[in-house]
C-alpha positions as CSV (number, residue, x, y, z in Angstrom):
1,M,176.3,87.9,99.2
2,T,177.0,86.0,96.1
3,E,179.4,87.4,93.5
4,R,177.6,89.5,91.0
5,V,178.1,88.9,87.2
6,L,178.0,92.3,85.6
7,P,175.0,92.8,83.3
8,R,175.4,94.1,79.8
9,S,171.9,95.5,79.5
10,Y,169.4,97.0,81.9
11,L,165.9,97.3,80.5
12,Y,163.6,99.8,82.1
13,V,160.0,98.6,82.5
14,P,157.1,100.7,83.8
15,G,155.9,99.5,87.2
16,N,152.3,100.4,86.3
17,A,152.2,98.4,83.1
18,A,151.1,94.8,84.0
19,E,151.3,93.5,80.5
20,K,154.9,94.8,80.1
21,L,155.9,93.4,83.4
22,A,154.5,90.0,82.5
23,R,156.7,89.6,79.5
24,A,159.8,91.6,80.6
25,A,161.8,88.6,81.7
26,Q,161.5,87.1,78.2
27,L,162.9,90.1,76.3
28,G,166.6,89.0,76.6
29,A,168.0,91.7,78.9
30,D,170.5,90.7,81.5
31,A,168.8,93.0,84.0
32,L,165.5,94.8,84.5
33,I,164.8,98.1,86.2
34,V,161.2,98.2,87.2
35,D,160.3,101.9,87.3
36,L,158.2,103.4,90.1
37,E,159.5,106.9,89.4
38,D,159.2,108.8,86.0
39,A,157.1,106.2,84.3
40,V,154.4,106.2,86.9
41,P,152.0,109.2,87.4
42,L,151.6,110.4,91.0
43,A,148.0,109.1,91.3
44,E,149.1,105.6,90.3
45,K,152.2,105.2,92.5
46,D,150.6,103.4,95.4
47,A,148.9,100.9,93.1
48,A,152.1,100.5,91.1
49,L,154.1,99.7,94.3
50,E,151.6,97.1,95.3
51,A,151.6,95.5,91.8
52,V,155.4,95.4,91.6
53,C,155.6,93.8,95.0
54,R,153.1,91.1,93.9
55,W,155.0,90.6,90.6
56,L,158.3,90.3,92.5
57,S,156.9,87.7,94.8
58,A,156.1,85.5,91.8
59,Q,159.6,85.7,90.2
60,P,162.0,82.8,90.5
61,I,165.1,83.3,92.7
62,A,168.5,83.1,91.0
63,E,167.0,82.6,87.6
64,G,166.3,84.9,84.7
65,P,167.4,88.6,84.5
66,E,168.7,90.5,87.5
67,I,165.8,92.6,88.9
68,W,166.1,96.2,90.2
69,V,163.4,98.7,91.2
70,R,163.8,102.4,90.7
71,I,162.4,104.2,93.7
72,N,161.2,107.7,94.1
73,S,162.9,110.6,95.9
74,G,161.3,112.6,98.6
75,S,158.6,111.5,101.0
76,R,157.7,108.3,99.0
77,R,161.2,106.8,99.3
78,R,160.9,105.4,102.9
79,Q,157.5,103.8,102.0
80,E,159.0,102.1,99.0
81,V,162.2,100.9,100.7
82,R,160.1,99.3,103.5
83,A,157.8,97.6,101.0
84,L,160.7,96.2,99.0
85,A,163.1,95.2,101.9
86,G,163.8,91.6,102.0
87,V,162.2,90.7,98.7
88,A,164.1,87.6,97.6
89,A,163.9,88.1,93.8
90,L,165.1,91.7,94.1
91,R,168.8,92.5,93.4
92,G,168.8,96.1,94.3
93,L,167.2,99.6,94.3
94,A,168.0,102.2,91.7
95,V,167.8,105.4,93.8
96,A,166.4,108.2,91.8
97,K,167.8,111.8,92.2
98,A,170.3,110.8,94.8
99,E,172.5,113.7,95.9
100,S,173.9,112.9,99.3
101,E,175.5,110.0,101.1
102,V,173.2,110.8,104.0
103,E,170.2,109.7,101.8
104,L,171.9,106.4,101.0
105,A,172.8,105.8,104.7
106,E,169.1,106.3,105.6
107,I,168.2,103.7,103.0
108,D,170.9,101.3,104.3
109,A,169.5,101.8,107.8
110,E,165.9,101.1,106.7
111,L,166.9,97.9,104.9
112,S,169.1,96.7,107.8
113,A,166.3,97.4,110.3
114,A,164.1,95.1,108.3
115,G,166.7,92.4,108.4
116,D,167.7,92.9,104.7
117,H,171.5,92.8,104.3
118,E,171.6,91.7,100.7
119,T,169.9,94.4,98.7
120,L,172.3,96.6,96.7
121,L,172.0,100.3,95.7
122,M,172.5,102.1,92.4
123,P,172.3,105.9,92.9
124,L,171.2,107.9,89.8
125,L,173.2,111.1,89.1
126,E,170.6,113.5,87.8
127,S,171.8,116.9,88.9
128,A,175.0,118.9,89.1
129,A,175.0,118.4,92.9
130,A,174.8,114.6,92.4
131,V,177.8,114.6,90.0
132,L,179.9,116.6,92.4
133,A,178.9,114.2,95.2
134,A,179.7,111.1,93.0
135,P,182.8,110.1,95.0
136,A,180.9,110.0,98.3
137,L,177.9,108.3,96.7
138,A,180.1,105.6,95.1
139,A,181.8,105.0,98.5
140,S,178.5,104.5,100.4
141,A,177.4,101.2,101.9
142,R,175.6,98.8,99.5
143,V,176.5,100.8,96.4
144,C,177.7,98.6,93.6
145,Q,177.3,100.9,90.7
146,L,176.4,104.5,89.8
147,Q,174.0,105.4,87.0
148,I,173.6,108.7,85.1
149,G,170.1,110.1,84.4
150,E,171.3,112.3,81.5
151,V,168.0,113.9,80.5
152,D,167.5,115.5,83.9
153,L,171.2,116.1,84.3
154,A,171.6,117.9,81.0
155,G,168.5,120.1,81.9
156,D,169.9,120.9,85.4
157,V,173.3,121.9,84.0
158,G,171.9,123.7,81.0
159,L,173.5,121.5,78.3
160,E,172.2,121.0,74.8
161,P,173.9,117.8,73.6
162,G,174.6,117.4,69.9
163,S,174.5,114.1,68.0
164,D,178.0,113.2,69.1
165,E,177.1,113.7,72.8
166,A,180.4,115.5,73.3
167,E,178.9,118.0,75.8
168,L,178.1,115.0,78.1
169,A,181.6,113.6,78.1
170,P,182.9,115.5,81.3
171,L,179.8,114.4,83.3
172,R,180.2,110.8,82.2
173,A,183.8,110.9,83.1
174,M,183.0,111.9,86.6
175,A,180.8,108.9,87.1
176,V,183.4,106.5,85.7
177,L,186.2,108.0,87.7
178,A,184.3,108.0,91.0
179,S,183.4,104.4,90.4
180,A,187.0,103.4,89.8
181,A,188.2,105.4,92.8
182,A,185.7,103.7,95.1
183,G,186.5,100.3,93.8
184,I,183.0,99.5,92.6
185,Q,181.8,98.2,89.3
186,P,181.8,100.7,86.3
187,P,178.5,102.3,85.6
188,P,176.2,101.2,82.8
189,A,175.9,103.8,80.0
190,P,172.9,106.1,80.2
191,V,169.6,105.5,78.4
192,S,169.3,106.7,74.8
193,V,166.2,108.0,73.1
194,I,167.5,106.6,69.8
195,T,165.0,103.7,69.2
196,K,164.6,103.7,65.4
197,D,168.1,104.2,64.1
198,P,170.2,101.1,64.9
199,D,173.4,102.5,63.4
200,A,173.2,105.7,65.4
201,F,172.5,103.8,68.6
202,L,175.4,101.4,67.9
203,T,177.7,104.4,67.4
204,S,176.5,106.0,70.6
205,T,177.0,102.7,72.6
206,R,180.4,102.1,71.2
207,Q,181.4,105.6,72.3
208,A,180.1,104.8,75.8
209,R,182.2,101.7,75.9
210,R,185.3,103.6,75.0
211,Q,184.4,106.1,77.8
212,G,184.6,103.4,80.4
213,F,181.0,102.3,80.8
214,V,180.1,98.6,80.9
215,G,176.7,97.7,79.6
216,R,173.9,100.2,78.9
217,C,170.5,101.1,80.2
218,C,167.7,100.6,77.6
219,I,164.2,102.1,77.3
220,H,163.1,99.8,74.4
221,P,163.5,96.1,73.9
222,A,165.0,96.6,70.4
223,Q,168.0,98.2,72.0
224,V,169.0,95.2,74.1
225,A,170.5,93.0,71.3
226,L,172.5,96.0,70.0
227,V,173.9,96.7,73.5
228,H,174.9,93.0,73.8
229,E,176.6,93.2,70.4
230,V,178.8,96.2,71.5
231,F,179.7,94.7,74.8
232,A,180.5,91.2,73.6
233,P,184.3,90.9,73.7
234,T,186.1,90.0,70.5
235,E,187.9,86.7,70.1
236,A,191.2,88.6,70.3
237,E,190.2,90.3,73.6
238,V,189.1,86.9,75.1
239,A,192.4,85.3,74.0
240,E,194.4,88.1,75.5
241,A,192.5,88.0,78.8
242,E,192.9,84.2,79.1
243,S,196.6,84.7,78.4
244,V,196.9,87.2,81.2
245,I,195.1,84.9,83.7
246,A,197.4,82.0,82.7
247,L,200.6,84.1,83.0
248,L,199.6,85.3,86.4
249,A,198.8,81.8,87.6
250,K,202.2,80.5,86.3
251,A,204.0,83.4,88.0
252,E,202.3,82.7,91.3
253,A,203.1,79.0,91.1
254,E,206.8,79.9,90.5
255,G,206.9,82.6,93.2
256,S,207.7,85.3,90.7
257,G,206.8,88.9,91.6
258,V,207.0,90.4,88.1
259,V,204.8,89.2,85.2
260,L,205.3,90.2,81.6
261,D,203.1,89.4,78.6
262,A,204.4,88.1,75.3
263,A,205.2,91.7,74.2
264,G,207.2,92.4,77.3
265,R,204.6,94.6,79.0
266,M,204.1,94.4,82.7
267,I,200.8,92.8,83.9
268,D,199.6,94.8,86.9
269,A,196.4,94.8,89.0
270,A,194.6,97.1,86.4
271,V,195.4,94.7,83.6
272,L,194.1,91.8,85.7
273,R,190.8,93.6,86.5
274,R,190.3,94.2,82.8
275,A,191.0,90.6,81.9
276,R,188.5,89.3,84.5
277,K,185.9,91.8,83.2
278,I,186.4,90.7,79.6
279,L,186.0,87.0,80.6
280,A,182.9,87.7,82.6
281,L,181.3,89.5,79.7
282,H,182.4,86.7,77.3
283,A,180.8,84.1,79.7
284,Q,177.5,86.0,79.4
285,A,177.7,86.3,75.7
286,V,178.1,82.6,75.2
287,G,176.0,81.5,78.1
């Protein structure tokens, strides 16, 4: 499996909207999530799955945005996993309404039985049970990130989020902490229904970055550039990250076990991870 560059933006695209799929790759998002779940009425799900498979087969491999498909829960899940197993252009499956590591193990087994050992999983936390199971979900095979489905989650828990989204902070923290504890990549921030107020959306996205999210899921193309703006590291952050990498390389060459930065602060593994994350985001911003 090739090393994954962390996307800044994940743009949701309805799987039953051929015209939106046709132009999705040109909208500037780092990743696409083609939706077979909420965006597709039950009567159209079979046709949407067939259309998405045809569309995926025509996509270039290792070019353009990373491509995910959000699959349904319940009885449709196995059918969709089998249809999408081994599709070369597909990076992974966003697993709607995941609540148990057993569910993820079943998906892993289905993919492996089809000879697919590359497809990644991104479980969506959309219920109280899912949040409480987040550590187990994050530690499951193939899982590279978690994602929060906040609309369903708030409804399940009985929250009424205000404009500052403070009520959602504890649930968001659970996803971030579970990801860090499992050693997987941090989750992207949840989707926002703010599509016509750029300032409000920027404020929300900056808050999500401070909370430990990297990147954001988007439901409208206009949100993509704003997300990229928030997650583009500053010149100072890039310079500091480059300094950390250089100091560690120098210490390793000299056989030193303790590394201090210019201010005398110790550089540990957590600092190194942050430096690498910043440089990866910077590479995307300038590339």
